[in-house]
N, C-alpha and C positions, 0 to 999 in steps of 0.2 A: 627221825624215827622211819626214815624209806629203808636208810642204811640197815637200823633195827630189825623189819619187818624182811625184807630182800638182801643180803650182805652181802650176795655178788651179783647184785646188778649197778651198777654204773646210776650216784649221783647227778641231775643238772639241775641246772639254777639258773634262771633270769637275774646279771646281774647288771643296773644300770651304770651309766659312764657318772665318772666326780663331778658336781654339780660348779658352773662356773662363777665366779666369786667377778661380780658384773659392782664397778663401780658410776655408782646416778651423781648423773650431776641435778646439785636441785638449784631451781631460779634464785639468782639472786634478790633480797629483800630489799623491798623500796627505804631509796629515802627519801624520805618527806622532809619539808625545814617550813618555817614559813617567817620571813623576813616584817618581823612583825617585835616594836619593844614595848608595847605590852599588853597581846593576846599572845597565849601559846594551845600547842599542839592540839590537847583538852580542848580547848573552849576552840578549833579550827574545829578537829571533828564534830560536838554538836552542834552546831553551825553549823553546819552539813548537814546533819540532820533534821534539823531547823525546815530548812530549804526544803530540803526531798518528804518531811510529811512524813520519814520512817518511826517505826514502833518503837524499837529498837535506835541504840548510840554505836554509828560507826566503828568499829578497829583501829585503832591510831592507822596503824599497815593501810586500809582502803579506804582515805580519803579519798571522794571521786572530783577532787576539787583544786586547781592549783588557785590558793591566794596572792594574786600580782597588782602591789604595791602601787598606787597611780600616787597615791598624794600623802606626804608627812608634816603636819602642819611645825613641828621643829627645825625642820630640811626645808623645805618647800613655801612657809606660811601659812599662815589660819586665816586669815581675809576671804571676804564670798571672791573675791577675783581671783583670784589663784587657785578656787577648789573649780569654778568653773574655767575654766582655762587649763585644769589638767583631765578631769573627770567629765563635764558635760556630753549629754549624748551617748556617754555607754551602757550599757544594760551590766546587770545584776551586778548592784554596786554594795557590800558591806564597809558601814563605815564606823567604828571602834574608837572609843576614846576613855584616857584617866583623869577620873575627878581627881581634883586639888583637892592637900591632905585630906584623903584614907586611899581607899584599896580599888572605891569603886569601876570596875568599868562597863561603863555605858556602850551601846548601842541599835542598830538597824538593818536591815534588808530592803532595798527597792530593786525589786524584778528590772525595771527601765527605766532607772536611772533621775537623772536633768536634765537639766539648762535653761537659759536665762536670756533667750528667746522670744519663751513664753509664762507667761503669770497666771495661776489661781493654782487653784485646788486641783486633780486629778486623781481615777486611780489606780492601780497598783498593783492589780489582785496579787494575793504571794506573800504578802509588805509584812514586818514584822519591828518589831522593835524591844529589847531582853536587856536585861540584864547582868546579869557572870558570877558564878562562885565564886568566890573570894575567898581564903583565911579566917572575916566577920561572916563571910552567908556563904551558908551551907551546900544551898539548893538556887540554880542560875531561875529565872523569868525569865518566862515566856511571851513574850505581849503581841500575836493577830489583832489584825486589820477586821474587823465591825464593820465602818462605815467606807465602802468603795469606796464614794464619790470623793473623799475625802482622805488617802491615803495620803498623798507626798501634796508637798507645796511648788511651784517653778518662780522661781524670781534671780530677775539681775542682785540684789544683794541680799538674800537670800542662797546660808547655799543648802546643804541636807536637810530637809524637814518634812518633819513625818508628822502631819496636824500639829497635833500641840506640845514638840518636842524637837526641840534643833536651836539650828544658831543666824542670826538678821548679823549685818557690824554694826546698825546702832547699838549693839548689846557692849561689844568692845570685843577685839581678837582675840580673847581668850572667854568670852563668857557665852552661856548657853541658859538656854533655857527648856521648863517642863512644865506644863499646865495640869497635866492628871487628873484630873476629874469629869472629862468627860468621855463618852463610850468608846471613839474609833477606834482606841486600840485598849483591849485589857486581855488580865488584870494587870493595876498601875504597876512599872515598873520601880518607882522608890517608893517612899512613907512616908510623899511629903507633895503637895499643891504650890503653883503659880510659884516656881522660885527662879531664879534667877543662880547659877551655880558656872565655879569655873575648873577648867581642866591644864589637866600639866600638857597634854598633847594629846589628837586624836592623828587616825589615817587613816583612810581608802585605799582598799582592794575591790578590783574588781573579782570575779570570782570564774574563772573559764573550767570546762567541762577536763577532765585529764578524760584524753586517746587510749 
């Protein structure tokens, strides 16, 4: 237009330098794995979200905890002596078990852990028990503690024990017990009360905060 209006007047224009093409290095994706023969990453995400009381479930690349395997029954033994040797006085413990002849996975979380030097019930704020979803169960069941005074039980002849759910040597090496008709943990995690059941395997993890 300027050339048309004034044919003899020089036309000037600001010419920008060509843009530089910068190669941006993206941060590497986190390599997250869990050393378990019972639970997978999806389960670990769900458990981590329960611990932090999140309104939504964490993304699988954002799990804030490392699941550090302390004990595997099939590797280390199923007796309570082994449990206390490997897991005593360690906080933030997750216990998971595979129910025999089923796809069921049960477990629980104690922020304080256990020990064999004391005996009796103890408070463990934030503890819970659960049943994880599988091929036959569409949703997981989370059961938080209601009665803090009976959250967990300590004893040298008891393994992991959440008031009415746990293991002791007198049941047998792979026998666990679930009573389920008290209000200490609600809702129930299985549709049965006062039962002993066998497991294929069980694992205990310490949850360590990622830095």
